[in-house]
ChimeraX commands (.cxc) that place a marker at each C-alpha (Angstrom):
marker #1 position 365.49,-26.14,113.98 radius 0.5
marker #1 position 364.99,-22.41,114.39 radius 0.5
marker #1 position 361.67,-22.73,112.55 radius 0.5
marker #1 position 360.50,-25.49,114.89 radius 0.5
marker #1 position 361.43,-23.48,117.99 radius 0.5
marker #1 position 359.60,-20.46,116.64 radius 0.5
marker #1 position 356.49,-22.54,116.01 radius 0.5
marker #1 position 356.62,-23.96,119.52 radius 0.5
marker #1 position 357.00,-20.50,121.00 radius 0.5
marker #1 position 354.02,-19.26,118.98 radius 0.5
marker #1 position 351.96,-22.23,120.13 radius 0.5
marker #1 position 352.87,-21.60,123.77 radius 0.5
marker #1 position 351.90,-17.94,123.65 radius 0.5
marker #1 position 348.63,-18.79,121.94 radius 0.5
marker #1 position 347.39,-21.07,124.72 radius 0.5
marker #1 position 344.53,-19.53,126.70 radius 0.5
marker #1 position 345.18,-18.58,130.30 radius 0.5
marker #1 position 343.74,-20.88,132.96 radius 0.5
marker #1 position 340.36,-19.56,134.03 radius 0.5
marker #1 position 340.14,-17.93,137.45 radius 0.5
marker #1 position 338.07,-19.88,139.92 radius 0.5
marker #1 position 334.49,-18.65,139.95 radius 0.5
marker #1 position 333.26,-16.80,142.98 radius 0.5
marker #1 position 330.98,-18.90,145.16 radius 0.5
marker #1 position 329.34,-18.73,148.57 radius 0.5
marker #1 position 331.04,-21.36,150.72 radius 0.5
marker #1 position 329.34,-22.55,153.91 radius 0.5
marker #1 position 331.77,-22.11,156.80 radius 0.5
marker #1 position 329.55,-22.42,159.89 radius 0.5
marker #1 position 326.21,-24.04,160.61 radius 0.5
marker #1 position 325.74,-25.03,164.27 radius 0.5
marker #1 position 322.82,-27.28,165.22 radius 0.5
marker #1 position 321.34,-26.98,168.73 radius 0.5
marker #1 position 320.60,-30.72,168.66 radius 0.5
marker #1 position 324.34,-31.42,168.40 radius 0.5
marker #1 position 326.14,-28.22,169.46 radius 0.5
marker #1 position 325.77,-26.73,172.91 radius 0.5
marker #1 position 326.14,-22.99,173.40 radius 0.5
marker #1 position 329.82,-23.38,174.26 radius 0.5
marker #1 position 330.34,-25.62,171.22 radius 0.5
marker #1 position 328.59,-23.26,168.78 radius 0.5
marker #1 position 330.05,-19.89,169.80 radius 0.5
marker #1 position 333.50,-18.53,170.49 radius 0.5
marker #1 position 332.51,-16.93,173.79 radius 0.5
marker #1 position 329.57,-16.46,176.19 radius 0.5
marker #1 position 328.63,-13.34,178.16 radius 0.5
marker #1 position 326.00,-14.68,180.58 radius 0.5
marker #1 position 325.41,-12.43,183.62 radius 0.5
marker #1 position 329.06,-11.44,183.92 radius 0.5
marker #1 position 328.27,-9.33,187.01 radius 0.5
marker #1 position 326.69,-12.33,188.78 radius 0.5
marker #1 position 323.57,-10.24,189.38 radius 0.5
marker #1 position 321.24,-13.25,189.14 radius 0.5
marker #1 position 323.10,-16.00,190.89 radius 0.5
marker #1 position 322.19,-19.55,189.95 radius 0.5
marker #1 position 320.33,-18.64,186.74 radius 0.5
marker #1 position 321.46,-19.75,183.28 radius 0.5
marker #1 position 320.41,-17.14,180.73 radius 0.5
marker #1 position 321.75,-18.65,177.50 radius 0.5
marker #1 position 320.96,-22.24,176.60 radius 0.5
marker #1 position 319.56,-24.65,174.00 radius 0.5
marker #1 position 315.76,-24.70,173.85 radius 0.5
marker #1 position 314.36,-27.23,171.39 radius 0.5
marker #1 position 315.82,-26.44,167.97 radius 0.5
marker #1 position 316.99,-22.95,168.95 radius 0.5
marker #1 position 319.44,-21.04,171.11 radius 0.5
marker #1 position 317.60,-19.04,173.77 radius 0.5
marker #1 position 318.61,-15.84,175.55 radius 0.5
marker #1 position 316.71,-14.93,178.73 radius 0.5
marker #1 position 316.74,-11.45,180.23 radius 0.5
marker #1 position 315.25,-10.53,183.58 radius 0.5
marker #1 position 314.73,-7.01,184.84 radius 0.5
marker #1 position 317.15,-7.68,187.69 radius 0.5
marker #1 position 320.03,-8.74,185.41 radius 0.5
marker #1 position 322.94,-6.29,185.18 radius 0.5
marker #1 position 326.14,-5.90,183.19 radius 0.5
marker #1 position 327.29,-2.62,184.72 radius 0.5
marker #1 position 325.25,-0.01,186.54 radius 0.5
marker #1 position 323.05,1.08,183.64 radius 0.5
marker #1 position 322.78,-1.88,181.25 radius 0.5
marker #1 position 322.06,-5.56,180.77 radius 0.5
marker #1 position 323.89,-8.03,178.55 radius 0.5
marker #1 position 323.34,-11.73,177.88 radius 0.5
marker #1 position 325.09,-12.43,174.56 radius 0.5
marker #1 position 327.21,-14.92,172.65 radius 0.5
marker #1 position 330.05,-13.94,170.33 radius 0.5
marker #1 position 331.94,-15.48,167.46 radius 0.5
marker #1 position 331.54,-18.67,165.43 radius 0.5
marker #1 position 333.16,-21.80,166.86 radius 0.5
marker #1 position 333.99,-24.71,164.55 radius 0.5
marker #1 position 335.66,-27.04,167.08 radius 0.5
marker #1 position 336.77,-27.13,170.69 radius 0.5
marker #1 position 339.93,-25.19,169.83 radius 0.5
marker #1 position 338.99,-23.32,166.65 radius 0.5
marker #1 position 336.69,-20.50,165.63 radius 0.5
marker #1 position 336.24,-18.39,162.53 radius 0.5
marker #1 position 337.90,-15.01,162.10 radius 0.5
marker #1 position 336.47,-12.49,159.65 radius 0.5
marker #1 position 339.55,-10.88,158.11 radius 0.5
marker #1 position 340.25,-7.78,156.03 radius 0.5
marker #1 position 338.72,-7.67,152.53 radius 0.5
marker #1 position 336.70,-10.83,153.08 radius 0.5
marker #1 position 333.02,-10.90,152.09 radius 0.5
marker #1 position 330.56,-12.78,154.28 radius 0.5
marker #1 position 326.86,-13.58,154.47 radius 0.5
marker #1 position 325.45,-14.46,157.91 radius 0.5
marker #1 position 321.84,-15.62,158.00 radius 0.5
marker #1 position 319.50,-17.04,160.61 radius 0.5
marker #1 position 315.95,-17.12,161.89 radius 0.5
marker #1 position 314.87,-15.21,164.98 radius 0.5
marker #1 position 311.81,-15.15,167.21 radius 0.5
marker #1 position 311.07,-11.88,169.01 radius 0.5
marker #1 position 308.28,-12.23,171.60 radius 0.5
marker #1 position 305.97,-9.35,172.46 radius 0.5
marker #1 position 307.77,-9.04,175.81 radius 0.5
marker #1 position 310.97,-8.04,173.98 radius 0.5
marker #1 position 309.70,-4.61,173.10 radius 0.5
marker #1 position 311.22,-1.51,171.54 radius 0.5
marker #1 position 312.73,0.98,173.99 radius 0.5
marker #1 position 313.52,4.67,174.22 radius 0.5
marker #1 position 317.14,3.88,175.05 radius 0.5
marker #1 position 319.23,1.24,173.30 radius 0.5
marker #1 position 318.23,-2.40,172.88 radius 0.5
marker #1 position 320.52,-4.39,170.55 radius 0.5
marker #1 position 319.79,-7.98,169.52 radius 0.5
marker #1 position 322.74,-8.48,167.11 radius 0.5
marker #1 position 326.08,-6.74,166.58 radius 0.5
marker #1 position 329.34,-6.98,164.67 radius 0.5
marker #1 position 332.34,-6.04,166.77 radius 0.5
marker #1 position 336.11,-6.19,167.07 radius 0.5
marker #1 position 337.31,-8.28,170.05 radius 0.5
marker #1 position 337.81,-6.07,173.06 radius 0.5
marker #1 position 336.18,-2.75,173.82 radius 0.5
marker #1 position 334.89,-0.15,171.41 radius 0.5
marker #1 position 331.82,0.66,169.40 radius 0.5
marker #1 position 330.24,-1.94,167.12 radius 0.5
marker #1 position 330.51,-1.79,163.34 radius 0.5
marker #1 position 326.80,-2.47,162.94 radius 0.5
marker #1 position 323.86,-3.23,165.20 radius 0.5
marker #1 position 320.37,-4.65,164.91 radius 0.5
marker #1 position 318.24,-2.73,167.39 radius 0.5
marker #1 position 314.69,-2.26,168.67 radius 0.5
marker #1 position 314.12,1.51,168.99 radius 0.5
marker #1 position 310.99,3.58,169.39 radius 0.5
marker #1 position 310.91,6.01,166.47 radius 0.5
marker #1 position 308.22,8.67,166.29 radius 0.5
marker #1 position 306.26,6.75,168.89 radius 0.5
marker #1 position 306.32,3.53,166.80 radius 0.5
marker #1 position 308.23,0.36,167.77 radius 0.5
marker #1 position 310.80,-0.42,165.07 radius 0.5
marker #1 position 313.50,-2.91,164.23 radius 0.5
marker #1 position 316.46,-1.39,162.45 radius 0.5
marker #1 position 320.06,-1.94,161.41 radius 0.5
marker #1 position 322.60,0.85,161.74 radius 0.5
marker #1 position 326.17,1.20,160.53 radius 0.5
marker #1 position 328.60,2.84,162.98 radius 0.5
marker #1 position 331.40,4.86,161.39 radius 0.5
marker #1 position 334.86,5.37,162.89 radius 0.5
marker #1 position 333.68,8.51,164.72 radius 0.5
marker #1 position 330.91,6.37,166.30 radius 0.5
marker #1 position 328.23,8.21,164.35 radius 0.5
marker #1 position 325.35,5.95,163.31 radius 0.5
marker #1 position 323.78,5.69,159.86 radius 0.5
marker #1 position 320.56,3.76,159.39 radius 0.5
marker #1 position 320.72,1.01,156.77 radius 0.5
marker #1 position 317.02,0.13,156.97 radius 0.5
marker #1 position 314.06,-0.33,159.29 radius 0.5
marker #1 position 310.53,-1.68,159.52 radius 0.5
marker #1 position 307.77,-1.88,162.12 radius 0.5
marker #1 position 308.47,-4.29,164.95 radius 0.5
marker #1 position 304.94,-5.25,166.04 radius 0.5
marker #1 position 303.98,-7.24,162.88 radius 0.5
marker #1 position 306.99,-9.57,163.26 radius 0.5
marker #1 position 306.76,-10.24,166.99 radius 0.5
marker #1 position 305.60,-13.69,168.02 radius 0.5
marker #1 position 306.69,-15.40,164.80 radius 0.5
marker #1 position 309.83,-16.74,163.15 radius 0.5
marker #1 position 311.41,-14.37,160.62 radius 0.5
marker #1 position 314.51,-14.71,158.44 radius 0.5
marker #1 position 317.32,-12.21,158.45 radius 0.5
marker #1 position 320.65,-11.89,156.60 radius 0.5
marker #1 position 323.67,-9.65,156.97 radius 0.5
marker #1 position 325.97,-9.48,153.95 radius 0.5
marker #1 position 329.09,-7.34,154.12 radius 0.5
marker #1 position 332.65,-6.78,152.98 radius 0.5
marker #1 position 335.16,-6.23,155.80 radius 0.5
marker #1 position 337.03,-3.44,154.08 radius 0.5
marker #1 position 337.87,0.25,154.51 radius 0.5
marker #1 position 335.52,0.79,151.56 radius 0.5
marker #1 position 333.11,-2.08,152.05 radius 0.5
marker #1 position 329.36,-2.52,151.94 radius 0.5
marker #1 position 326.60,-3.70,154.25 radius 0.5
marker #1 position 323.36,-5.27,153.11 radius 0.5
marker #1 position 320.50,-6.26,155.42 radius 0.5
marker #1 position 317.48,-8.32,154.49 radius 0.5
marker #1 position 314.51,-9.26,156.65 radius 0.5
marker #1 position 311.80,-11.64,155.46 radius 0.5
marker #1 position 308.48,-12.80,156.90 radius 0.5
marker #1 position 308.01,-16.07,155.05 radius 0.5
marker #1 position 308.09,-15.22,151.34 radius 0.5
marker #1 position 307.48,-11.51,151.99 radius 0.5
marker #1 position 310.54,-9.28,151.95 radius 0.5
marker #1 position 310.15,-6.57,154.59 radius 0.5
marker #1 position 313.60,-5.00,154.22 radius 0.5
marker #1 position 316.31,-5.32,151.58 radius 0.5
marker #1 position 318.68,-2.40,151.97 radius 0.5
marker #1 position 322.32,-1.96,151.10 radius 0.5
marker #1 position 324.79,0.75,152.13 radius 0.5
marker #1 position 328.01,1.18,150.16 radius 0.5
marker #1 position 331.16,3.00,151.22 radius 0.5
marker #1 position 331.08,1.55,154.73 radius 0.5
marker #1 position 334.30,1.34,156.73 radius 0.5
marker #1 position 334.04,-2.18,158.09 radius 0.5
marker #1 position 337.74,-2.57,158.80 radius 0.5
marker #1 position 339.28,-0.26,161.38 radius 0.5
marker #1 position 343.03,0.17,161.26 radius 0.5
marker #1 position 344.82,-2.80,162.78 radius 0.5
marker #1 position 341.75,-4.86,163.59 radius 0.5
marker #1 position 342.79,-8.44,164.30 radius 0.5
marker #1 position 339.44,-9.81,163.17 radius 0.5
marker #1 position 335.70,-9.23,163.34 radius 0.5
marker #1 position 333.08,-11.42,165.00 radius 0.5
marker #1 position 329.29,-11.30,165.21 radius 0.5
marker #1 position 327.32,-11.22,168.45 radius 0.5
marker #1 position 323.77,-12.30,169.26 radius 0.5
marker #1 position 321.57,-11.93,172.32 radius 0.5
marker #1 position 320.01,-9.11,174.32 radius 0.5
marker #1 position 322.04,-6.02,175.22 radius 0.5
marker #1 position 319.93,-3.15,176.52 radius 0.5
marker #1 position 319.95,-0.06,178.68 radius 0.5
marker #1 position 317.91,0.02,181.88 radius 0.5
marker #1 position 317.12,3.68,181.19 radius 0.5
marker #1 position 313.79,2.85,179.55 radius 0.5
marker #1 position 310.42,2.51,181.22 radius 0.5
marker #1 position 308.35,-0.66,180.97 radius 0.5
marker #1 position 311.16,-3.20,180.69 radius 0.5
marker #1 position 309.92,-6.76,181.08 radius 0.5
marker #1 position 311.35,-10.19,181.71 radius 0.5
marker #1 position 311.85,-11.47,178.19 radius 0.5
marker #1 position 313.82,-13.71,175.84 radius 0.5
marker #1 position 315.10,-14.07,172.25 radius 0.5
marker #1 position 315.36,-17.23,170.12 radius 0.5
marker #1 position 317.68,-17.81,167.15 radius 0.5
marker #1 position 318.06,-20.91,164.96 radius 0.5
marker #1 position 319.28,-22.11,161.54 radius 0.5
marker #1 position 322.47,-20.07,161.82 radius 0.5
marker #1 position 324.65,-20.12,158.72 radius 0.5
marker #1 position 327.78,-18.22,157.74 radius 0.5
marker #1 position 328.90,-18.26,154.11 radius 0.5
marker #1 position 332.13,-16.73,152.84 radius 0.5
marker #1 position 332.49,-15.52,149.27 radius 0.5
marker #1 position 335.45,-17.47,147.94 radius 0.5
marker #1 position 337.27,-17.79,144.63 radius 0.5
marker #1 position 340.00,-15.76,142.95 radius 0.5
marker #1 position 337.48,-13.69,141.05 radius 0.5
marker #1 position 335.20,-12.99,144.04 radius 0.5
marker #1 position 333.67,-9.58,143.27 radius 0.5
marker #1 position 332.82,-6.75,145.65 radius 0.5
marker #1 position 329.16,-7.04,144.67 radius 0.5
marker #1 position 327.18,-10.10,145.60 radius 0.5
marker #1 position 326.30,-12.33,142.63 radius 0.5
marker #1 position 323.45,-14.18,144.34 radius 0.5
marker #1 position 320.22,-12.93,145.86 radius 0.5
marker #1 position 319.65,-14.55,149.27 radius 0.5
marker link #1:1,2 radius 0.2
marker link #1:2,3 radius 0.2
marker link #1:3,4 radius 0.2
marker link #1:4,5 radius 0.2
marker link #1:5,6 radius 0.2
marker link #1:6,7 radius 0.2
marker link #1:7,8 radius 0.2
marker link #1:8,9 radius 0.2
marker link #1:9,10 radius 0.2
marker link #1:10,11 radius 0.2
marker link #1:11,12 radius 0.2
marker link #1:12,13 radius 0.2
marker link #1:13,14 radius 0.2
marker link #1:14,15 radius 0.2
marker link #1:15,16 radius 0.2
marker link #1:16,17 radius 0.2
marker link #1:17,18 radius 0.2
marker link #1:18,19 radius 0.2
marker link #1:19,20 radius 0.2
marker link #1:20,21 radius 0.2
marker link #1:21,22 radius 0.2
marker link #1:22,23 radius 0.2
marker link #1:23,24 radius 0.2
marker link #1:24,25 radius 0.2
marker link #1:25,26 radius 0.2
marker link #1:26,27 radius 0.2
marker link #1:27,28 radius 0.2
marker link #1:28,29 radius 0.2
marker link #1:29,30 radius 0.2
marker link #1:30,31 radius 0.2
marker link #1:31,32 radius 0.2
marker link #1:32,33 radius 0.2
marker link #1:33,34 radius 0.2
marker link #1:34,35 radius 0.2
marker link #1:35,36 radius 0.2
marker link #1:36,37 radius 0.2
marker link #1:37,38 radius 0.2
marker link #1:38,39 radius 0.2
marker link #1:39,40 radius 0.2
marker link #1:40,41 radius 0.2
marker link #1:41,42 radius 0.2
marker link #1:42,43 radius 0.2
marker link #1:43,44 radius 0.2
marker link #1:44,45 radius 0.2
marker link #1:45,46 radius 0.2
marker link #1:46,47 radius 0.2
marker link #1:47,48 radius 0.2
marker link #1:48,49 radius 0.2
marker link #1:49,50 radius 0.2
marker link #1:50,51 radius 0.2
marker link #1:51,52 radius 0.2
marker link #1:52,53 radius 0.2
marker link #1:53,54 radius 0.2
marker link #1:54,55 radius 0.2
marker link #1:55,56 radius 0.2
marker link #1:56,57 radius 0.2
marker link #1:57,58 radius 0.2
marker link #1:58,59 radius 0.2
marker link #1:59,60 radius 0.2
marker link #1:60,61 radius 0.2
marker link #1:61,62 radius 0.2
marker link #1:62,63 radius 0.2
marker link #1:63,64 radius 0.2
marker link #1:64,65 radius 0.2
marker link #1:65,66 radius 0.2
marker link #1:66,67 radius 0.2
marker link #1:67,68 radius 0.2
marker link #1:68,69 radius 0.2
marker link #1:69,70 radius 0.2
marker link #1:70,71 radius 0.2
marker link #1:71,72 radius 0.2
marker link #1:72,73 radius 0.2
marker link #1:73,74 radius 0.2
marker link #1:74,75 radius 0.2
marker link #1:75,76 radius 0.2
marker link #1:76,77 radius 0.2
marker link #1:77,78 radius 0.2
marker link #1:78,79 radius 0.2
marker link #1:79,80 radius 0.2
marker link #1:80,81 radius 0.2
marker link #1:81,82 radius 0.2
marker link #1:82,83 radius 0.2
marker link #1:83,84 radius 0.2
marker link #1:84,85 radius 0.2
marker link #1:85,86 radius 0.2
marker link #1:86,87 radius 0.2
marker link #1:87,88 radius 0.2
marker link #1:88,89 radius 0.2
marker link #1:89,90 radius 0.2
marker link #1:90,91 radius 0.2
marker link #1:91,92 radius 0.2
marker link #1:92,93 radius 0.2
marker link #1:93,94 radius 0.2
marker link #1:94,95 radius 0.2
marker link #1:95,96 radius 0.2
marker link #1:96,97 radius 0.2
marker link #1:97,98 radius 0.2
marker link #1:98,99 radius 0.2
marker link #1:99,100 radius 0.2
marker link #1:100,101 radius 0.2
marker link #1:101,102 radius 0.2
marker link #1:102,103 radius 0.2
marker link #1:103,104 radius 0.2
marker link #1:104,105 radius 0.2
marker link #1:105,106 radius 0.2
marker link #1:106,107 radius 0.2
marker link #1:107,108 radius 0.2
marker link #1:108,109 radius 0.2
marker link #1:109,110 radius 0.2
marker link #1:110,111 radius 0.2
marker link #1:111,112 radius 0.2
marker link #1:112,113 radius 0.2
marker link #1:113,114 radius 0.2
marker link #1:114,115 radius 0.2
marker link #1:115,116 radius 0.2
marker link #1:116,117 radius 0.2
marker link #1:117,118 radius 0.2
marker link #1:118,119 radius 0.2
marker link #1:119,120 radius 0.2
marker link #1:120,121 radius 0.2
marker link #1:121,122 radius 0.2
marker link #1:122,123 radius 0.2
marker link #1:123,124 radius 0.2
marker link #1:124,125 radius 0.2
marker link #1:125,126 radius 0.2
marker link #1:126,127 radius 0.2
marker link #1:127,128 radius 0.2
marker link #1:128,129 radius 0.2
marker link #1:129,130 radius 0.2
marker link #1:130,131 radius 0.2
marker link #1:131,132 radius 0.2
marker link #1:132,133 radius 0.2
marker link #1:133,134 radius 0.2
marker link #1:134,135 radius 0.2
marker link #1:135,136 radius 0.2
marker link #1:136,137 radius 0.2
marker link #1:137,138 radius 0.2
marker link #1:138,139 radius 0.2
marker link #1:139,140 radius 0.2
marker link #1:140,141 radius 0.2
marker link #1:141,142 radius 0.2
marker link #1:142,143 radius 0.2
marker link #1:143,144 radius 0.2
marker link #1:144,145 radius 0.2
marker link #1:145,146 radius 0.2
marker link #1:146,147 radius 0.2
marker link #1:147,148 radius 0.2
marker link #1:148,149 radius 0.2
marker link #1:149,150 radius 0.2
marker link #1:150,151 radius 0.2
marker link #1:151,152 radius 0.2
marker link #1:152,153 radius 0.2
marker link #1:153,154 radius 0.2
marker link #1:154,155 radius 0.2
marker link #1:155,156 radius 0.2
marker link #1:156,157 radius 0.2
marker link #1:157,158 radius 0.2
marker link #1:158,159 radius 0.2
marker link #1:159,160 radius 0.2
marker link #1:160,161 radius 0.2
marker link #1:161,162 radius 0.2
marker link #1:162,163 radius 0.2
marker link #1:163,164 radius 0.2
marker link #1:164,165 radius 0.2
marker link #1:165,166 radius 0.2
marker link #1:166,167 radius 0.2
marker link #1:167,168 radius 0.2
marker link #1:168,169 radius 0.2
marker link #1:169,170 radius 0.2
marker link #1:170,171 radius 0.2
marker link #1:171,172 radius 0.2
marker link #1:172,173 radius 0.2
marker link #1:173,174 radius 0.2
marker link #1:174,175 radius 0.2
marker link #1:175,176 radius 0.2
marker link #1:176,177 radius 0.2
marker link #1:177,178 radius 0.2
marker link #1:178,179 radius 0.2
marker link #1:179,180 radius 0.2
marker link #1:180,181 radius 0.2
marker link #1:181,182 radius 0.2
marker link #1:182,183 radius 0.2
marker link #1:183,184 radius 0.2
marker link #1:184,185 radius 0.2
marker link #1:185,186 radius 0.2
marker link #1:186,187 radius 0.2
marker link #1:187,188 radius 0.2
marker link #1:188,189 radius 0.2
marker link #1:189,190 radius 0.2
marker link #1:190,191 radius 0.2
marker link #1:191,192 radius 0.2
marker link #1:192,193 radius 0.2
marker link #1:193,194 radius 0.2
marker link #1:194,195 radius 0.2
marker link #1:195,196 radius 0.2
marker link #1:196,197 radius 0.2
marker link #1:197,198 radius 0.2
marker link #1:198,199 radius 0.2
marker link #1:199,200 radius 0.2
marker link #1:200,201 radius 0.2
marker link #1:201,202 radius 0.2
marker link #1:202,203 radius 0.2
marker link #1:203,204 radius 0.2
marker link #1:204,205 radius 0.2
marker link #1:205,206 radius 0.2
marker link #1:206,207 radius 0.2
marker link #1:207,208 radius 0.2
marker link #1:208,209 radius 0.2
marker link #1:209,210 radius 0.2
marker link #1:210,211 radius 0.2
marker link #1:211,212 radius 0.2
marker link #1:212,213 radius 0.2
marker link #1:213,214 radius 0.2
marker link #1:214,215 radius 0.2
marker link #1:215,216 radius 0.2
marker link #1:216,217 radius 0.2
marker link #1:217,218 radius 0.2
marker link #1:218,219 radius 0.2
marker link #1:219,220 radius 0.2
marker link #1:220,221 radius 0.2
marker link #1:221,222 radius 0.2
marker link #1:222,223 radius 0.2
marker link #1:223,224 radius 0.2
marker link #1:224,225 radius 0.2
marker link #1:225,226 radius 0.2
marker link #1:226,227 radius 0.2
marker link #1:227,228 radius 0.2
marker link #1:228,229 radius 0.2
marker link #1:229,230 radius 0.2
marker link #1:230,231 radius 0.2
marker link #1:231,232 radius 0.2
marker link #1:232,233 radius 0.2
marker link #1:233,234 radius 0.2
marker link #1:234,235 radius 0.2
marker link #1:235,236 radius 0.2
marker link #1:236,237 radius 0.2
marker link #1:237,238 radius 0.2
marker link #1:238,239 radius 0.2
marker link #1:239,240 radius 0.2
marker link #1:240,241 radius 0.2
marker link #1:241,242 radius 0.2
marker link #1:242,243 radius 0.2
marker link #1:243,244 radius 0.2
marker link #1:244,245 radius 0.2
marker link #1:245,246 radius 0.2
marker link #1:246,247 radius 0.2
marker link #1:247,248 radius 0.2
marker link #1:248,249 radius 0.2
marker link #1:249,250 radius 0.2
marker link #1:250,251 radius 0.2
marker link #1:251,252 radius 0.2
marker link #1:252,253 radius 0.2
marker link #1:253,254 radius 0.2
marker link #1:254,255 radius 0.2
marker link #1:255,256 radius 0.2
marker link #1:256,257 radius 0.2
marker link #1:257,258 radius 0.2
marker link #1:258,259 radius 0.2
marker link #1:259,260 radius 0.2
marker link #1:260,261 radius 0.2
marker link #1:261,262 radius 0.2
marker link #1:262,263 radius 0.2
marker link #1:263,264 radius 0.2
view
């Protein structure tokens, strides 16, 4: 009997461990303007909160896209304008929360008209923020750099110092649909990768490691889209921004690595 028990014990210890589930990009959010209104697609809406342009709707479905209008008279405070949406809604009562140590990839197409030009003060067209006040964790912006209109992405550290992830010239991509992706790990020692493509041509593919994309007791993170700009720039115009084909994938699986296994 003792020999049989010993053989069984040896057999048990020799069995291979169950394989960990492979890391995979899992689609978590994919709103369609044909089916999902602005309030159905996003967690919250910031449309002329100061009521500076009474009777106007600035954020709405336009064809197969979500459209953000901005007029020179619009205000969100004395020195700035903001018509944005925030967060990723999945039902009337539910929305996604980006939590600590999670890795996400958020991609979409955007159309920047020539009227949405680069400015000497800030103009942001996408952000990642913590609910409530405070600086963003990253921004996509339209600055003038060395006299040249640019589009760039910057990481904001805990001291609110900015670090450029990447940039390219704005003018060649205005008036056409382009594809952009943010990939990041929401961690004290995370990473941020930004890609921008014009058709099959990659204009930017930059990654910054060692980014603090989780600040203390953050409840959760959420992306924002729209137009948020200072009025302290000359030549501001009535303008708009279009976004479509929004997708948010989360890297799931027990063995999900810090580094992305798939090129977008």
